[in-house]
C-alpha positions as protocol buffer text, in pm:
chain_id: "A"
residue {
  index: 1
  type: MET
  ca { x: 0 y: 0 z: 0 }
}
residue {
  index: 2
  type: ARG
  ca { x: 109 y: 353 z: -69 }
}
residue {
  index: 3
  type: PRO
  ca { x: 132 y: 586 z: 230 }
}
residue {
  index: 4
  type: THR
  ca { x: -154 y: 834 z: 261 }
}
residue {
  index: 5
  type: GLY
  ca { x: -151 y: 1189 z: 389 }
}
residue {
  index: 6
  type: HIS
  ca { x: -37 y: 1526 z: 270 }
}
residue {
  index: 7
  type: PRO
  ca { x: 273 y: 1539 z: 49 }
}
residue {
  index: 8
  type: SER
  ca { x: 578 y: 1702 z: 197 }
}
residue {
  index: 9
  type: PRO
  ca { x: 622 y: 2065 z: 92 }
}
residue {
  index: 10
  type: ASP
  ca { x: 872 y: 2135 z: -192 }
}
residue {
  index: 11
  type: ARG
  ca { x: 1214 y: 2250 z: -79 }
}
residue {
  index: 12
  type: PRO
  ca { x: 1336 y: 2580 z: -233 }
}
residue {
  index: 13
  type: SER
  ca { x: 1517 y: 2521 z: -561 }
}
residue {
  index: 14
  type: ARG
  ca { x: 1884 y: 2616 z: -584 }
}
residue {
  index: 15
  type: PRO
  ca { x: 2009 y: 2775 z: -907 }
}
residue {
  index: 16
  type: SER
  ca { x: 2261 y: 2568 z: -1095 }
}
residue {
  index: 17
  type: PRO
  ca { x: 2622 y: 2687 z: -1082 }
}
residue {
  index: 18
  type: LEU
  ca { x: 2635 y: 2692 z: -1463 }
}
residue {
  index: 19
  type: SER
  ca { x: 2347 y: 2938 z: -1490 }
}
residue {
  index: 20
  type: LEU
  ca { x: 2511 y: 3174 z: -1242 }
}
residue {
  index: 21
  type: VAL
  ca { x: 2849 y: 3152 z: -1419 }
}
residue {
  index: 22
  type: LEU
  ca { x: 2694 y: 3225 z: -1760 }
}
residue {
  index: 23
  type: LEU
  ca { x: 2488 y: 3512 z: -1620 }
}
residue {
  index: 24
  type: GLY
  ca { x: 2787 y: 3660 z: -1439 }
}
residue {
  index: 25
  type: ILE
  ca { x: 3016 y: 3645 z: -1741 }
}
residue {
  index: 26
  type: GLY
  ca { x: 2741 y: 3785 z: -1962 }
}
residue {
  index: 27
  type: VAL
  ca { x: 2679 y: 4084 z: -1734 }
}
residue {
  index: 28
  type: PHE
  ca { x: 3055 y: 4146 z: -1712 }
}
residue {
  index: 29
  type: LEU
  ca { x: 3093 y: 4150 z: -2091 }
}
residue {
  index: 30
  type: LEU
  ca { x: 2791 y: 4378 z: -2131 }
}
residue {
  index: 31
  type: THR
  ca { x: 2953 y: 4619 z: -1886 }
}
residue {
  index: 32
  type: LEU
  ca { x: 3293 y: 4588 z: -2055 }
}
residue {
  index: 33
  type: ALA
  ca { x: 3166 y: 4673 z: -2405 }
}
residue {
  index: 34
  type: PRO
  ca { x: 3079 y: 5041 z: -2340 }
}
residue {
  index: 35
  type: LEU
  ca { x: 3391 y: 5083 z: -2124 }
}
residue {
  index: 36
  type: LEU
  ca { x: 3608 y: 4976 z: -2418 }
}
residue {
  index: 37
  type: ALA
  ca { x: 3431 y: 5210 z: -2658 }
}
residue {
  index: 38
  type: TRP
  ca { x: 3388 y: 5514 z: -2433 }
}
residue {
  index: 39
  type: TYR
  ca { x: 3687 y: 5499 z: -2200 }
}
residue {
  index: 40
  type: VAL
  ca { x: 3966 y: 5263 z: -2310 }
}
residue {
  index: 41
  type: GLN
  ca { x: 3965 y: 5359 z: -2679 }
}
residue {
  index: 42
  type: PRO
  ca { x: 3972 y: 5739 z: -2622 }
}
residue {
  index: 43
  type: ASN
  ca { x: 4258 y: 5694 z: -2374 }
}
residue {
  index: 44
  type: ALA
  ca { x: 4444 y: 5481 z: -2628 }
}
residue {
  index: 45
  type: LYS
  ca { x: 4447 y: 5785 z: -2860 }
}
residue {
  index: 46
  type: ARG
  ca { x: 4757 y: 5938 z: -2707 }
}
residue {
  index: 47
  type: THR
  ca { x: 5080 y: 6043 z: -2873 }
}
residue {
  index: 48
  type: PRO
  ca { x: 5352 y: 5791 z: -2773 }
}
residue {
  index: 49
  type: ILE
  ca { x: 5633 y: 5909 z: -2547 }
}
residue {
  index: 50
  type: ASP
  ca { x: 5880 y: 5624 z: -2608 }
}
residue {
  index: 51
  type: ILE
  ca { x: 5925 y: 5693 z: -2978 }
}
residue {
  index: 52
  type: ASP
  ca { x: 6261 y: 5622 z: -3145 }
}
residue {
  index: 53
  type: ALA
  ca { x: 6223 y: 5668 z: -3519 }
}
residue {
  index: 54
  type: THR
  ca { x: 6424 y: 5775 z: -3822 }
}
residue {
  index: 55
  type: THR
  ca { x: 6273 y: 5904 z: -4146 }
}
residue {
  index: 56
  type: VAL
  ca { x: 6476 y: 5961 z: -4462 }
}
residue {
  index: 57
  type: PHE
  ca { x: 6397 y: 6195 z: -4753 }
}
residue {
  index: 58
  type: THR
  ca { x: 6583 y: 6163 z: -5081 }
}
residue {
  index: 59
  type: GLY
  ca { x: 6590 y: 6369 z: -5399 }
}
residue {
  index: 60
  type: THR
  ca { x: 6808 y: 6587 z: -5619 }
}
residue {
  index: 61
  type: GLY
  ca { x: 6874 y: 6958 z: -5625 }
}
residue {
  index: 62
  type: SER
  ca { x: 7125 y: 7239 z: -5594 }
}
residue {
  index: 63
  type: TYR
  ca { x: 7332 y: 7358 z: -5301 }
}
residue {
  index: 64
  type: PHE
  ca { x: 7608 y: 7609 z: -5232 }
}
residue {
  index: 65
  type: ASP
  ca { x: 7945 y: 7434 z: -5225 }
}
residue {
  index: 66
  type: GLN
  ca { x: 8166 y: 7630 z: -4986 }
}
residue {
  index: 67
  type: GLY
  ca { x: 8477 y: 7463 z: -5123 }
}
residue {
  index: 68
  type: GLU
  ca { x: 8399 y: 7566 z: -5478 }
}
residue {
  index: 69
  type: VAL
  ca { x: 8236 y: 7893 z: -5363 }
}
residue {
  index: 70
  type: GLU
  ca { x: 7953 y: 7839 z: -5606 }
}
residue {
  index: 71
  type: THR
  ca { x: 7618 y: 7666 z: -5641 }
}
residue {
  index: 72
  type: VAL
  ca { x: 7634 y: 7317 z: -5790 }
}
residue {
  index: 73
  type: ASP
  ca { x: 7329 y: 7167 z: -5960 }
}
residue {
  index: 74
  type: GLY
  ca { x: 7182 y: 6821 z: -6006 }
}
residue {
  index: 75
  type: GLN
  ca { x: 7321 y: 6680 z: -5683 }
}
residue {
  index: 76
  type: ALA
  ca { x: 7183 y: 6397 z: -5469 }
}
residue {
  index: 77
  type: LEU
  ca { x: 7037 y: 6532 z: -5143 }
}
residue {
  index: 78
  type: THR
  ca { x: 6931 y: 6343 z: -4832 }
}
residue {
  index: 79
  type: ILE
  ca { x: 6735 y: 6471 z: -4534 }
}
residue {
  index: 80
  type: THR
  ca { x: 6752 y: 6252 z: -4225 }
}
residue {
  index: 81
  type: ARG
  ca { x: 6524 y: 6319 z: -3930 }
}
residue {
  index: 82
  type: LYS
  ca { x: 6572 y: 6136 z: -3601 }
}
residue {
  index: 83
  type: VAL
  ca { x: 6303 y: 6155 z: -3334 }
}
residue {
  index: 84
  type: ARG
  ca { x: 6343 y: 6027 z: -2979 }
}
residue {
  index: 85
  type: GLY
  ca { x: 6099 y: 6061 z: -2695 }
}
residue {
  index: 86
  type: ASP
  ca { x: 6209 y: 6219 z: -2368 }
}
residue {
  index: 87
  type: VAL
  ca { x: 6038 y: 5959 z: -2151 }
}
residue {
  index: 88
  type: GLU
  ca { x: 6162 y: 6105 z: -1822 }
}
residue {
  index: 89
  type: ASP
  ca { x: 6009 y: 6450 z: -1877 }
}
residue {
  index: 90
  type: SER
  ca { x: 5696 y: 6329 z: -2058 }
}
residue {
  index: 91
  type: THR
  ca { x: 5376 y: 6267 z: -1861 }
}
residue {
  index: 92
  type: ASP
  ca { x: 5029 y: 6121 z: -1912 }
}
residue {
  index: 93
  type: ASP
  ca { x: 4924 y: 6454 z: -2060 }
}
residue {
  index: 94
  type: ARG
  ca { x: 5228 y: 6570 z: -2256 }
}
residue {
  index: 95
  type: SER
  ca { x: 5477 y: 6411 z: -2491 }
}
residue {
  index: 96
  type: ILE
  ca { x: 5826 y: 6551 z: -2546 }
}
residue {
  index: 97
  type: TRP
  ca { x: 6017 y: 6461 z: -2859 }
}
residue {
  index: 98
  type: GLU
  ca { x: 6379 y: 6551 z: -2931 }
}
residue {
  index: 99
  type: VAL
  ca { x: 6430 y: 6603 z: -3306 }
}
residue {
  index: 100
  type: SER
  ca { x: 6755 y: 6615 z: -3502 }
}
residue {
  index: 101
  type: THR
  ca { x: 6744 y: 6697 z: -3875 }
}
residue {
  index: 102
  type: THR
  ca { x: 7037 y: 6693 z: -4117 }
}
residue {
  index: 103
  type: VAL
  ca { x: 7059 y: 6784 z: -4483 }
}
residue {
  index: 104
  type: ASP
  ca { x: 7341 y: 6595 z: -4653 }
}
residue {
  index: 105
  type: THR
  ca { x: 7512 y: 6574 z: -4987 }
}
residue {
  index: 106
  type: LYS
  ca { x: 7674 y: 6259 z: -5117 }
}
residue {
  index: 107
  type: ASP
  ca { x: 8001 y: 6377 z: -4961 }
}
residue {
  index: 108
  type: SER
  ca { x: 7872 y: 6459 z: -4613 }
}
residue {
  index: 109
  type: LEU
  ca { x: 7624 y: 6171 z: -4581 }
}
residue {
  index: 110
  type: PRO
  ca { x: 7877 y: 5911 z: -4458 }
}
residue {
  index: 111
  type: ALA
  ca { x: 7990 y: 6142 z: -4174 }
}
residue {
  index: 112
  type: GLU
  ca { x: 7887 y: 6034 z: -3825 }
}
residue {
  index: 113
  type: ASP
  ca { x: 7899 y: 6385 z: -3678 }
}
residue {
  index: 114
  type: PRO
  ca { x: 7586 y: 6585 z: -3777 }
}
residue {
  index: 115
  type: ARG
  ca { x: 7794 y: 6904 z: -3757 }
}
residue {
  index: 116
  type: ASP
  ca { x: 7959 y: 6792 z: -4082 }
}
residue {
  index: 117
  type: ALA
  ca { x: 7626 y: 6798 z: -4266 }
}
residue {
  index: 118
  type: LEU
  ca { x: 7529 y: 7066 z: -4515 }
}
residue {
  index: 119
  type: GLN
  ca { x: 7265 y: 7180 z: -4265 }
}
residue {
  index: 120
  type: TRP
  ca { x: 7181 y: 7061 z: -3915 }
}
residue {
  index: 121
  type: SER
  ca { x: 6906 y: 7165 z: -3677 }
}
residue {
  index: 122
  type: THR
  ca { x: 6767 y: 7042 z: -3346 }
}
residue {
  index: 123
  type: GLU
  ca { x: 6422 y: 7090 z: -3195 }
}
residue {
  index: 124
  type: ARG
  ca { x: 6234 y: 7003 z: -2878 }
}
residue {
  index: 125
  type: TRP
  ca { x: 5871 y: 6934 z: -2960 }
}
residue {
  index: 126
  type: VAL
  ca { x: 5622 y: 6940 z: -2668 }
}
residue {
  index: 127
  type: THR
  ca { x: 5259 y: 6853 z: -2738 }
}
residue {
  index: 128
  type: ASP
  ca { x: 4934 y: 6760 z: -2571 }
}
residue {
  index: 129
  type: ARG
  ca { x: 4910 y: 6384 z: -2609 }
}
residue {
  index: 130
  type: LYS
  ca { x: 4538 y: 6391 z: -2692 }
}
residue {
  index: 131
  type: THR
  ca { x: 4499 y: 6697 z: -2916 }
}
residue {
  index: 132
  type: ASN
  ca { x: 4851 y: 6721 z: -3066 }
}
residue {
  index: 133
  type: ARG
  ca { x: 4845 y: 7094 z: -2983 }
}
residue {
  index: 134
  type: PRO
  ca { x: 5175 y: 7254 z: -2878 }
}
residue {
  index: 135
  type: LEU
  ca { x: 5238 y: 7302 z: -2508 }
}
residue {
  index: 136
  type: HIS
  ca { x: 5462 y: 7598 z: -2444 }
}
residue {
  index: 137
  type: CYS
  ca { x: 5666 y: 7453 z: -2161 }
}
residue {
  index: 138
  type: CYS
  ca { x: 5948 y: 7219 z: -2072 }
}
residue {
  index: 139
  type: GLU
  ca { x: 6220 y: 7404 z: -2265 }
}
residue {
  index: 140
  type: GLU
  ca { x: 6029 y: 7383 z: -2592 }
}
residue {
  index: 141
  type: SER
  ca { x: 6244 y: 7495 z: -2883 }
}
residue {
  index: 142
  type: PRO
  ca { x: 6151 y: 7664 z: -3103 }
}
residue {
  index: 143
  type: VAL
  ca { x: 5824 y: 7813 z: -2979 }
}
residue {
  index: 144
  type: PHE
  ca { x: 5589 y: 7678 z: -3242 }
}
residue {
  index: 145
  type: ASP
  ca { x: 5224 y: 7681 z: -3337 }
}
residue {
  index: 146
  type: GLY
  ca { x: 4979 y: 7490 z: -3553 }
}
residue {
  index: 147
  type: GLU
  ca { x: 4796 y: 7160 z: -3550 }
}
residue {
  index: 148
  type: ALA
  ca { x: 5042 y: 6933 z: -3727 }
}
residue {
  index: 149
  type: TYR
  ca { x: 5413 y: 6884 z: -3771 }
}
residue {
  index: 150
  type: LEU
  ca { x: 5570 y: 6544 z: -3704 }
}
residue {
  index: 151
  type: LYS
  ca { x: 5218 y: 6400 z: -3697 }
}
residue {
  index: 152
  type: PHE
  ca { x: 4857 y: 6505 z: -3730 }
}
residue {
  index: 153
  type: PRO
  ca { x: 4590 y: 6475 z: -3458 }
}
residue {
  index: 154
  type: PHE
  ca { x: 4404 y: 6147 z: -3424 }
}
residue {
  index: 155
  type: ASP
  ca { x: 4093 y: 6106 z: -3642 }
}
residue {
  index: 156
  type: VAL
  ca { x: 4213 y: 6329 z: -3925 }
}
residue {
  index: 157
  type: GLU
  ca { x: 3935 y: 6526 z: -4090 }
}
residue {
  index: 158
  type: LYS
  ca { x: 3877 y: 6629 z: -4452 }
}
residue {
  index: 159
  type: ARG
  ca { x: 3966 y: 6994 z: -4397 }
}
residue {
  index: 160
  type: SER
  ca { x: 4261 y: 7231 z: -4399 }
}
residue {
  index: 161
  type: TYR
  ca { x: 4527 y: 7203 z: -4127 }
}
residue {
  index: 162
  type: ARG
  ca { x: 4791 y: 7447 z: -4008 }
}
residue {
  index: 163
  type: TRP
  ca { x: 5129 y: 7275 z: -4048 }
}
residue {
  index: 164
  type: TRP
  ca { x: 5436 y: 7411 z: -3873 }
}
residue {
  index: 165
  type: ASP
  ca { x: 5729 y: 7488 z: -4105 }
}
residue {
  index: 166
  type: ASN
  ca { x: 6041 y: 7523 z: -3893 }
}
residue {
  index: 167
  type: THR
  ca { x: 6245 y: 7690 z: -4168 }
}
residue {
  index: 168
  type: LEU
  ca { x: 5970 y: 7947 z: -4218 }
}
residue {
  index: 169
  type: GLY
  ca { x: 5922 y: 7987 z: -3844 }
}
residue {
  index: 170
  type: GLY
  ca { x: 5546 y: 7986 z: -3893 }
}
residue {
  index: 171
  type: THR
  ca { x: 5248 y: 7781 z: -4002 }
}
residue {
  index: 172
  type: VAL
  ca { x: 5150 y: 7686 z: -4356 }
}
residue {
  index: 173
  type: PRO
  ca { x: 4787 y: 7608 z: -4448 }
}
residue {
  index: 174
  type: LEU
  ca { x: 4763 y: 7263 z: -4602 }
}
residue {
  index: 175
  type: GLN
  ca { x: 4455 y: 7189 z: -4810 }
}
residue {
  index: 176
  type: PHE
  ca { x: 4282 y: 6850 z: -4816 }
}
residue {
  index: 177
  type: LYS
  ca { x: 4326 y: 6702 z: -5164 }
}
residue {
  index: 178
  type: GLY
  ca { x: 4150 y: 6366 z: -5147 }
}
residue {
  index: 179
  type: THR
  ca { x: 4316 y: 6031 z: -5086 }
}
residue {
  index: 180
  type: LYS
  ca { x: 4635 y: 5867 z: -5208 }
}
residue {
  index: 181
  type: LYS
  ca { x: 4777 y: 5518 z: -5170 }
}
residue {
  index: 182
  type: ILE
  ca { x: 5131 y: 5475 z: -5039 }
}
residue {
  index: 183
  type: GLN
  ca { x: 5270 y: 5123 z: -5068 }
}
residue {
  index: 184
  type: GLY
  ca { x: 4912 y: 5004 z: -5121 }
}
residue {
  index: 185
  type: TYR
  ca { x: 4778 y: 5177 z: -4808 }
}
residue {
  index: 186
  type: GLU
  ca { x: 4535 y: 5468 z: -4843 }
}
residue {
  index: 187
  type: GLY
  ca { x: 4571 y: 5794 z: -4655 }
}
residue {
  index: 188
  type: TYR
  ca { x: 4444 y: 6151 z: -4667 }
}
residue {
  index: 189
  type: ARG
  ca { x: 4649 y: 6381 z: -4891 }
}
residue {
  index: 190
  type: PHE
  ca { x: 4730 y: 6742 z: -4799 }
}
residue {
  index: 191
  type: THR
  ca { x: 4923 y: 6996 z: -5005 }
}
residue {
  index: 192
  type: GLY
  ca { x: 5053 y: 7350 z: -4973 }
}
residue {
  index: 193
  type: SER
  ca { x: 5338 y: 7583 z: -5067 }
}
residue {
  index: 194
  type: VAL
  ca { x: 5535 y: 7879 z: -4934 }
}
residue {
  index: 195
  type: ASP
  ca { x: 5593 y: 8198 z: -5128 }
}
residue {
  index: 196
  type: PRO
  ca { x: 5935 y: 8365 z: -5095 }
}
residue {
  index: 197
  type: VAL
  ca { x: 5973 y: 8529 z: -4754 }
}
residue {
  index: 198
  type: ARG
  ca { x: 6265 y: 8681 z: -4568 }
}
residue {
  index: 199
  type: THR
  ca { x: 6365 y: 8465 z: -4272 }
}
residue {
  index: 200
  type: GLY
  ca { x: 6682 y: 8632 z: -4139 }
}
residue {
  index: 201
  type: THR
  ca { x: 7026 y: 8766 z: -4221 }
}
residue {
  index: 202
  type: ARG
  ca { x: 7373 y: 8622 z: -4263 }
}
residue {
  index: 203
  type: GLN
  ca { x: 7710 y: 8796 z: -4268 }
}
residue {
  index: 204
  type: VAL
  ca { x: 7891 y: 8723 z: -4595 }
}
residue {
  index: 205
  type: PRO
  ca { x: 8145 y: 8894 z: -4824 }
}
residue {
  index: 206
  type: GLY
  ca { x: 7963 y: 9168 z: -5015 }
}
residue {
  index: 207
  type: THR
  ca { x: 8092 y: 9044 z: -5348 }
}
residue {
  index: 208
  type: LEU
  ca { x: 7908 y: 8716 z: -5293 }
}
residue {
  index: 209
  type: VAL
  ca { x: 7572 y: 8893 z: -5320 }
}
residue {
  index: 210
  type: GLY
  ca { x: 7670 y: 9152 z: -5579 }
}
residue {
  index: 211
  type: VAL
  ca { x: 7779 y: 9434 z: -5349 }
}
residue {
  index: 212
  type: LYS
  ca { x: 8086 y: 9571 z: -5528 }
}
residue {
  index: 213
  type: ALA
  ca { x: 8204 y: 9792 z: -5243 }
}
residue {
  index: 214
  type: GLY
  ca { x: 8347 y: 9479 z: -5080 }
}
residue {
  index: 215
  type: GLY
  ca { x: 8373 y: 9400 z: -4712 }
}
residue {
  index: 216
  type: GLN
  ca { x: 8123 y: 9208 z: -4505 }
}
residue {
  index: 217
  type: VAL
  ca { x: 7751 y: 9273 z: -4540 }
}
residue {
  index: 218
  type: LEU
  ca { x: 7438 y: 9133 z: -4376 }
}
residue {
  index: 219
  type: ALA
  ca { x: 7284 y: 8947 z: -4665 }
}
residue {
  index: 220
  type: GLU
  ca { x: 6915 y: 8867 z: -4644 }
}
residue {
  index: 221
  type: GLU
  ca { x: 6812 y: 8502 z: -4617 }
}
residue {
  index: 222
  type: TRP
  ca { x: 6501 y: 8413 z: -4815 }
}
residue {
  index: 223
  type: TYR
  ca { x: 6299 y: 8094 z: -4805 }
}
residue {
  index: 224
  type: SER
  ca { x: 6024 y: 7943 z: -5016 }
}
residue {
  index: 225
  type: ASN
  ca { x: 5883 y: 7597 z: -5077 }
}
residue {
  index: 226
  type: HIS
  ca { x: 5785 y: 7475 z: -5424 }
}
residue {
  index: 227
  type: GLY
  ca { x: 5538 y: 7230 z: -5278 }
}
residue {
  index: 228
  type: ILE
  ca { x: 5452 y: 7039 z: -4962 }
}
residue {
  index: 229
  type: GLU
  ca { x: 5273 y: 6704 z: -4986 }
}
residue {
  index: 230
  type: LEU
  ca { x: 5177 y: 6497 z: -4686 }
}
residue {
  index: 231
  type: VAL
  ca { x: 4979 y: 6171 z: -4689 }
}
residue {
  index: 232
  type: VAL
  ca { x: 4837 y: 6091 z: -4347 }
}
residue {
  index: 233
  type: ASP
  ca { x: 4677 y: 5788 z: -4185 }
}
residue {
  index: 234
  type: ARG
  ca { x: 4325 y: 5892 z: -4093 }
}
residue {
  index: 235
  type: ALA
  ca { x: 4295 y: 5710 z: -3760 }
}
residue {
  index: 236
  type: THR
  ca { x: 4637 y: 5771 z: -3603 }
}
residue {
  index: 237
  type: GLY
  ca { x: 4752 y: 6091 z: -3773 }
}
residue {
  index: 238
  type: ARG
  ca { x: 5081 y: 5926 z: -3866 }
}
residue {
  index: 239
  type: ILE
  ca { x: 5246 y: 6071 z: -4177 }
}
residue {
  index: 240
  type: ILE
  ca { x: 5302 y: 5783 z: -4418 }
}
residue {
  index: 241
  type: TYR
  ca { x: 5450 y: 5998 z: -4694 }
}
residue {
  index: 242
  type: ALA
  ca { x: 5604 y: 6344 z: -4700 }
}
residue {
  index: 243
  type: ALA
  ca { x: 5762 y: 6546 z: -4980 }
}
residue {
  index: 244
  type: ILE
  ca { x: 5889 y: 6904 z: -4974 }
}
residue {
  index: 245
  type: GLY
  ca { x: 6053 y: 7140 z: -5220 }
}
residue {
  index: 246
  type: PRO
  ca { x: 6267 y: 7380 z: -5013 }
}
residue {
  index: 247
  type: LYS
  ca { x: 6453 y: 7677 z: -5158 }
}
residue {
  index: 248
  type: LYS
  ca { x: 6691 y: 7895 z: -4956 }
}
residue {
  index: 249
  type: THR
  ca { x: 6869 y: 8190 z: -5111 }
}
residue {
  index: 250
  type: LEU
  ca { x: 7070 y: 8502 z: -5027 }
}
residue {
  index: 251
  type: ARG
  ca { x: 6993 y: 8853 z: -5142 }
}
residue {
  index: 252
  type: ALA
  ca { x: 7186 y: 9177 z: -5107 }
}
residue {
  index: 253
  type: PRO
  ca { x: 7059 y: 9404 z: -4828 }
}
residue {
  index: 254
  type: GLY
  ca { x: 6737 y: 9553 z: -4962 }
}
residue {
  index: 255
  type: GLY
  ca { x: 6772 y: 9351 z: -5282 }
}
residue {
  index: 256
  type: THR
  ca { x: 6482 y: 9220 z: -5486 }
}
residue {
  index: 257
  type: LYS
  ca { x: 6642 y: 8920 z: -5653 }
}
residue {
  index: 258
  type: ASP
  ca { x: 6822 y: 8605 z: -5542 }
}
residue {
  index: 259
  type: GLU
  ca { x: 7200 y: 8636 z: -5572 }
}
residue {
  index: 260
  type: VAL
  ca { x: 7306 y: 8300 z: -5425 }
}
residue {
  index: 261
  type: VAL
  ca { x: 7119 y: 7970 z: -5406 }
}
residue {
  index: 262
  type: LEU
  ca { x: 7202 y: 7793 z: -5079 }
}
residue {
  index: 263
  type: LEU
  ca { x: 6963 y: 7503 z: -5131 }
}
residue {
  index: 264
  type: ASP
  ca { x: 6702 y: 7429 z: -5394 }
}
residue {
  index: 265
  type: SER
  ca { x: 6508 y: 7114 z: -5474 }
}
residue {
  index: 266
  type: GLN
  ca { x: 6181 y: 7069 z: -5656 }
}
residue {
  index: 267
  type: LYS
  ca { x: 6101 y: 6759 z: -5453 }
}
residue {
  index: 268
  type: ILE
  ca { x: 6260 y: 6559 z: -5171 }
}
residue {
  index: 269
  type: GLY
  ca { x: 6039 y: 6279 z: -5038 }
}
residue {
  index: 270
  type: PHE
  ca { x: 6032 y: 5972 z: -4814 }
}
residue {
  index: 271
  type: ASP
  ca { x: 6248 y: 5693 z: -4953 }
}
residue {
  index: 272
  type: THR
  ca { x: 6093 y: 5350 z: -5007 }
}
residue {
  index: 273
  type: LYS
  ca { x: 6215 y: 5205 z: -4678 }
}
residue {
  index: 274
  type: THR
  ca { x: 6068 y: 5495 z: -4481 }
}
residue {
  index: 275
  type: GLN
  ca { x: 5737 y: 5463 z: -4664 }
}
residue {
  index: 276
  type: LYS
  ca { x: 5710 y: 5092 z: -4584 }
}
residue {
  index: 277
  type: THR
  ca { x: 5800 y: 5148 z: -4219 }
}
residue {
  index: 278
  type: GLN
  ca { x: 5549 y: 5431 z: -4177 }
}
residue {
  index: 279
  type: VAL
  ca { x: 5274 y: 5233 z: -4348 }
}
residue {
  index: 280
  type: LYS
  ca { x: 5342 y: 4929 z: -4127 }
}
residue {
  index: 281
  type: LEU
  ca { x: 5323 y: 5140 z: -3810 }
}
residue {
  index: 282
  type: ALA
  ca { x: 5011 y: 5318 z: -3933 }
}
residue {
  index: 283
  type: LYS
  ca { x: 4837 y: 4987 z: -4003 }
}
residue {
  index: 284
  type: GLU
  ca { x: 4927 y: 4850 z: -3661 }
}
residue {
  index: 285
  type: GLY
  ca { x: 4811 y: 5162 z: -3481 }
}
residue {
  index: 286
  type: SER
  ca { x: 4491 y: 5189 z: -3681 }
}
residue {
  index: 287
  type: ASP
  ca { x: 4407 y: 4821 z: -3627 }
}
residue {
  index: 288
  type: GLN
  ca { x: 4466 y: 4854 z: -3253 }
}
residue {
  index: 289
  type: LEU
  ca { x: 4234 y: 5153 z: -3228 }
}
residue {
  index: 290
  type: LYS
  ca { x: 3970 y: 4975 z: -3436 }
}
residue {
  index: 291
  type: THR
  ca { x: 3995 y: 4663 z: -3220 }
}
residue {
  index: 292
  type: VAL
  ca { x: 3959 y: 4854 z: -2894 }
}
residue {
  index: 293
  type: GLY
  ca { x: 3695 y: 5096 z: -3020 }
}
residue {
  index: 294
  type: GLN
  ca { x: 3482 y: 4881 z: -3250 }
}
residue {
  index: 295
  type: THR
  ca { x: 3561 y: 4511 z: -3284 }
}
residue {
  index: 296
  type: ALA
  ca { x: 3614 y: 4429 z: -2916 }
}
residue {
  index: 297
  type: PRO
  ca { x: 3309 y: 4625 z: -2786 }
}
residue {
  index: 298
  type: ALA
  ca { x: 3083 y: 4469 z: -3050 }
}
residue {
  index: 299
  type: LEU
  ca { x: 3212 y: 4119 z: -2979 }
}
residue {
  index: 300
  type: ALA
  ca { x: 3192 y: 4171 z: -2602 }
}
residue {
  index: 301
  type: GLY
  ca { x: 2839 y: 4308 z: -2627 }
}
residue {
  index: 302
  type: LEU
  ca { x: 2709 y: 4027 z: -2848 }
}
residue {
  index: 303
  type: THR
  ca { x: 2881 y: 3752 z: -2650 }
}
residue {
  index: 304
  type: GLY
  ca { x: 2765 y: 3904 z: -2322 }
}
residue {
  index: 305
  type: LEU
  ca { x: 2407 y: 3923 z: -2442 }
}
residue {
  index: 306
  type: LEU
  ca { x: 2407 y: 3559 z: -2552 }
}
residue {
  index: 307
  type: LEU
  ca { x: 2568 y: 3433 z: -2232 }
}
residue {
  index: 308
  type: ALA
  ca { x: 2340 y: 3639 z: -2010 }
}
residue {
  index: 309
  type: ALA
  ca { x: 2033 y: 3513 z: -2199 }
}
residue {
  index: 310
  type: ALA
  ca { x: 2152 y: 3154 z: -2167 }
}
residue {
  index: 311
  type: GLY
  ca { x: 2213 y: 3201 z: -1795 }
}
residue {
  index: 312
  type: VAL
  ca { x: 1864 y: 3342 z: -1743 }
}
residue {
  index: 313
  type: VAL
  ca { x: 1705 y: 3054 z: -1936 }
}
residue {
  index: 314
  type: LEU
  ca { x: 1892 y: 2795 z: -1728 }
}
residue {
  index: 315
  type: LEU
  ca { x: 1806 y: 2981 z: -1409 }
}
residue {
  index: 316
  type: VAL
  ca { x: 1432 y: 2986 z: -1492 }
}
residue {
  index: 317
  type: ARG
  ca { x: 1432 y: 2620 z: -1593 }
}
residue {
  index: 318
  type: GLY
  ca { x: 1608 y: 2526 z: -1272 }
}
residue {
  index: 319
  type: ARG
  ca { x: 1338 y: 2691 z: -1066 }
}
residue {
  index: 320
  type: LYS
  ca { x: 1056 y: 2518 z: -1252 }
}
residue {
  index: 321
  type: THR
  ca { x: 1200 y: 2166 z: -1233 }
}
residue {
  index: 322
  type: PRO
  ca { x: 1104 y: 2085 z: -864 }
}
residue {
  index: 323
  type: GLU
  ca { x: 745 y: 2195 z: -920 }
}
residue {
  index: 324
  type: THR
  ca { x: 719 y: 1982 z: -1230 }
}
residue {
  index: 325
  type: ALA
  ca { x: 865 y: 1682 z: -1052 }
}
residue {
  index: 326
  type: SER
  ca { x: 627 y: 1726 z: -756 }
}
residue {
  index: 327
  type: GLY
  ca { x: 326 y: 1742 z: -987 }
}
residue {
  index: 328
  type: GLU
  ca { x: 423 y: 1421 z: -1158 }
}
residue {
  index: 329
  type: HIS
  ca { x: 471 y: 1245 z: -819 }
}
residue {
  index: 330
  type: SER
  ca { x: 132 y: 1346 z: -679 }
}
residue {
  index: 331
  type: GLY
  ca { x: -45 y: 1230 z: -990 }
}
residue {
  index: 332
  type: GLU
  ca { x: 82 y: 871 z: -960 }
}
């Protein structure tokens, strides 16, 4: 005989560990997705402080040969720019880059001492790591302006930018001119030029600049640029190609025409090795930003939603199982 009487009350169901694990992971991923997109990715858009890079421009042109005391034409010219980050003085908000630029001929290029170059200059570039704007502090030299120089801001727009020209000592407006592929990688193209402008004076023999009275005179230094072309990675602001056409001349005091050509080239641009290196770095940086800002948040959100839904389903089923079992028992 079966025992009679009231059935024992159902004991409270306990959620399965699997349902809680799935629900917990799902909620975590759903929380992580907006954090990646709205916090991590914007903070990843910061100018690096540990940079150690070399870019090389090559081309042909004219320069003043001091040994020959005349301008020689059709010569190979190389511009080498070395950039190193001052990690010790940089912070979370500012990046400090030390820049050394040499202009060499085929004769001076093998020299190890930059003082043997045709021209040599040094700079200390201090910028806001988020906006790329100059920060006038920390022994910045020279005091510069503009929005772009060694790089552009992140998320480059289809508009004009003010590019700092150190030889000019001022900014040059660069116009957006569509897109261009460098080594198969597409970037935004910007162009501009510089009309002849006086940039300083230099003491030279008067006869050099057509002053027949002889003696030393303060000749006027003039600068222009036939054309500036920069191709920039849209996401990172990294310059993947650069070409310039500098011209530096001397004029007699108060003169209206160039008497001596110090340097003149229609075009000096990134060599192939520099292009490939810049494109590789641009791809890596752009992919990282895309992963953190788009791919990872989307994947985390979708995965989190699926796991959370699965956890809820298992949790609800677990609670219904005892009642179902009790109903089947009482009906026997």
